[in-house]
C-alpha positions as CSV (number, residue, x, y, z in Angstrom):
1,M,0.0,0.0,0.0
2,Q,1.3,3.5,-0.9
3,L,0.4,6.4,1.3
4,R,0.4,10.1,0.3
5,N,2.3,12.7,2.2
6,R,0.1,13.3,5.3
7,K,-1.4,16.8,5.6
8,L,-2.2,16.6,9.3
9,P,0.0,15.6,12.4
10,R,-0.1,12.0,13.5
11,D,-2.3,12.9,16.5
12,A,-4.6,15.5,15.0
13,V,-7.3,14.0,17.3
14,H,-6.5,13.5,20.9
15,H,-9.3,12.4,23.3
16,P,-7.5,10.0,25.8
17,V,-10.3,10.1,28.4
18,F,-13.0,9.6,25.8
19,A,-10.9,6.8,24.1
20,R,-10.8,4.8,27.4
21,F,-14.5,5.2,27.9
22,Y,-15.3,4.3,24.3
23,A,-13.1,1.2,24.4
24,Q,-15.2,-0.1,27.2
25,M,-18.6,1.1,26.1
26,S,-18.3,-0.1,22.6
27,V,-17.6,-3.7,23.6
28,T,-20.6,-3.6,25.9
29,A,-22.8,-2.2,23.2
30,D,-21.6,-5.0,20.8
31,L,-22.4,-7.7,23.3
32,K,-25.5,-6.6,25.0
33,G,-26.9,-3.8,22.8
34,G,-27.0,-5.7,19.5
35,V,-24.6,-3.4,17.7
36,A,-22.4,-6.3,16.6
37,A,-25.3,-7.5,14.4
38,Y,-25.5,-4.0,12.8
39,R,-21.7,-4.2,12.1
40,Q,-22.3,-7.6,10.4
41,E,-25.1,-6.1,8.3
42,L,-23.0,-3.1,7.4
43,L,-20.0,-5.1,6.1
44,A,-21.9,-8.1,4.5
45,G,-21.0,-8.7,0.9
46,L,-18.0,-6.5,0.7
47,S,-15.0,-7.4,-1.5
48,G,-11.6,-6.1,-2.9
49,R,-9.8,-3.2,-1.2
50,V,-11.7,-1.3,1.6
51,I,-10.8,1.8,3.5
52,E,-12.4,2.3,6.9
53,I,-12.6,5.8,8.3
54,G,-12.2,6.1,12.0
55,A,-11.7,2.5,13.0
56,G,-11.9,3.2,16.7
57,N,-10.8,0.1,18.6
58,G,-11.3,-2.1,15.5
59,L,-14.6,-3.8,16.4
60,N,-15.6,-4.0,12.8
61,F,-12.5,-6.0,11.8
62,A,-14.0,-9.4,12.9
63,H,-17.0,-8.9,10.6
64,Y,-15.3,-8.4,7.3
65,P,-16.0,-11.1,4.8
66,G,-13.2,-13.2,3.4
67,A,-13.7,-11.7,-0.1
68,V,-12.1,-8.5,1.2
69,S,-8.5,-8.6,0.0
70,E,-7.2,-5.6,2.3
71,V,-8.6,-3.2,4.8
72,V,-6.7,0.1,5.3
73,A,-8.1,1.4,8.6
74,L,-7.5,5.0,9.6
75,E,-7.7,6.1,13.3
76,P,-6.4,9.5,14.4
77,E,-6.6,8.9,18.2
78,R,-3.4,7.2,19.4
79,S,-4.9,4.9,22.2
80,L,-7.7,3.7,20.0
81,R,-5.3,3.2,17.1
82,Q,-3.2,0.9,19.3
83,L,-6.3,-1.2,20.2
84,A,-7.3,-1.3,16.6
85,A,-3.8,-2.6,15.6
86,R,-4.2,-5.5,18.1
87,A,-7.6,-6.2,16.7
88,G,-6.3,-6.1,13.2
89,M,-3.8,-8.8,14.1
90,R,-6.7,-11.1,15.0
91,A,-8.8,-10.4,11.9
92,E,-9.3,-13.0,9.2
93,V,-8.6,-10.5,6.5
94,P,-5.4,-8.4,6.1
95,V,-5.9,-5.1,8.1
96,D,-3.4,-2.2,8.1
97,V,-4.0,0.4,10.8
98,V,-2.6,3.7,10.0
99,P,-2.9,7.3,11.5
100,G,-4.9,9.8,9.5
101,A,-7.8,12.1,9.5
102,A,-10.9,11.9,7.4
103,E,-10.4,15.3,5.9
104,A,-7.0,14.4,4.4
105,L,-6.9,10.7,3.7
106,P,-3.3,9.6,3.1
107,V,-4.0,7.4,0.1
108,K,-4.1,7.6,-3.6
109,S,-7.3,8.5,-5.5
110,E,-9.6,5.8,-6.9
111,A,-7.6,3.2,-5.0
112,F,-10.4,1.4,-3.1
113,D,-13.6,-0.7,-4.0
114,A,-15.4,0.4,-0.9
115,A,-15.3,2.7,2.1
116,V,-16.7,2.2,5.6
117,A,-17.9,4.9,7.9
118,S,-19.1,3.6,11.2
119,L,-20.2,5.9,13.9
120,V,-17.5,8.5,12.8
121,L,-19.2,11.1,10.5
122,C,-20.7,12.7,13.6
123,T,-17.2,13.4,14.9
124,V,-15.3,14.7,11.8
125,R,-14.4,18.3,12.1
126,D,-15.3,19.2,8.4
127,L,-18.0,16.8,7.2
128,P,-18.2,18.0,3.5
129,K,-14.4,17.8,3.2
130,A,-14.3,14.4,4.7
131,L,-17.0,13.0,2.4
132,A,-15.2,14.6,-0.6
133,E,-12.1,12.7,0.4
134,I,-14.0,9.5,0.7
135,R,-15.4,10.0,-2.8
136,R,-11.9,10.8,-4.1
137,V,-10.4,7.6,-2.9
138,L,-13.2,5.4,-4.2
139,R,-13.2,3.9,-7.7
140,P,-16.1,4.9,-9.9
141,G,-19.0,2.8,-8.8
142,G,-17.3,2.1,-5.5
143,E,-19.6,1.8,-2.4
144,L,-19.7,3.9,0.8
145,R,-21.1,1.7,3.6
146,F,-22.4,3.8,6.5
147,F,-23.7,3.3,10.0
148,E,-24.1,6.5,11.6
149,H,-25.8,8.7,14.3
150,G,-28.4,11.1,12.7
151,L,-30.9,13.8,13.3
152,A,-34.1,12.4,15.0
153,P,-37.2,12.4,13.1
154,G,-39.3,13.8,16.0
155,R,-39.1,17.4,17.0
156,A,-38.5,17.0,20.6
157,L,-35.6,14.7,20.4
158,A,-34.1,16.7,17.5
159,A,-34.3,19.8,19.7
160,A,-32.5,18.0,22.4
161,Q,-29.9,16.9,20.0
162,R,-29.2,20.5,18.9
163,T,-29.0,21.6,22.5
164,A,-26.7,18.8,23.4
165,D,-24.4,19.7,20.3
166,R,-24.2,23.3,21.4
167,T,-23.2,22.5,24.9
168,V,-21.5,19.5,26.6
169,W,-22.1,16.6,24.2
170,P,-19.1,17.1,21.9
171,L,-16.9,17.8,24.9
172,L,-17.9,14.6,26.6
173,F,-18.0,12.3,23.6
174,G,-15.0,12.8,21.5
175,G,-16.4,15.6,19.3
176,C,-19.7,13.8,18.5
177,H,-22.4,16.0,17.0
178,T,-25.7,14.0,17.1
179,A,-27.9,16.5,15.0
180,R,-26.0,16.1,11.8
181,D,-27.9,14.7,8.9
182,P,-25.6,12.0,7.3
183,L,-28.1,11.1,4.5
184,A,-28.3,14.8,3.3
185,A,-24.5,15.2,3.6
186,I,-23.7,12.0,1.6
187,E,-26.0,13.1,-1.2
188,A,-24.6,16.6,-1.2
189,A,-21.0,15.2,-1.5
190,G,-22.1,13.6,-4.9
191,F,-23.0,10.1,-3.9
192,E,-26.0,8.2,-5.0
193,L,-28.0,6.8,-2.1
194,G,-28.8,3.1,-2.2
195,T,-30.9,1.3,0.4
196,Y,-30.8,2.4,4.0
197,R,-32.8,1.9,7.1
198,R,-33.3,3.9,10.3
199,L,-32.4,2.4,13.7
200,R,-32.7,3.3,17.3
201,I,-30.0,2.3,19.7
202,P,-31.0,1.0,22.2
203,E,-34.1,-0.4,20.6
204,K,-36.1,0.0,23.9
205,G,-36.1,2.3,26.8
206,V,-34.8,5.7,27.3
207,Q,-33.7,7.5,24.1
208,F,-30.5,9.5,24.1
209,P,-29.3,12.2,21.6
210,S,-27.2,9.5,20.0
211,S,-30.0,6.9,19.8
212,P,-31.3,7.7,16.1
213,C,-29.1,6.0,13.7
214,V,-29.1,5.1,10.0
215,L,-27.5,2.2,8.2
216,G,-27.1,1.9,4.5
217,V,-25.1,2.1,1.3
218,A,-24.2,4.8,-1.3
219,R,-22.2,4.8,-4.4
220,K,-19.8,6.9,-6.2
221,P,-21.4,7.6,-9.7
222,F,-19.5,6.1,-12.7
223,T,-19.7,9.3,-14.6
224,V,-19.0,12.9,-13.5
225,E,-22.0,15.2,-13.8
């Protein structure tokens, strides 16, 4: 794999306290909250070269199908990147964990068959730029698989999301912004939306600003309009 010159420092994102919390919380959510099944659905049927944006502690790696020839997994937070590297060593497909930020992917254009964004578009600093970078590195017709927090359909929770985003939520949760609309942003970036479905995590009980999610696929067009 050939990387481009990186435009951002190795640790452009540094959230050590959140990283420790996320490393524990995400495992619990996978085991008890059903998130592992969503990861399996997200990655089903992938093949070829895949770039994963914001790999976290690498919980997706165990779910990549055998038809995937390589996963290049970017994680900007150092402690999460170390955990991801360990998870990559246990994966059944080749995984290369590297530092990097979504807004400046250190890889060549049109080098990947698919990109994966899993609970990460809520945290990137410049969402349009990050999606433009993902589009750049995908081959024409390549897929963007996404599993993301999203703006709630109900007014009350959407208002709570916006309030949380303006106050303490991004500070407590590694820069997460729950009121972003990933579907609208993906379309605005020039992707063609495919199938998707809305989720609630957890499915029952109290809803949090991060509860509304969407899981689906979009494609980079074959032709430039």
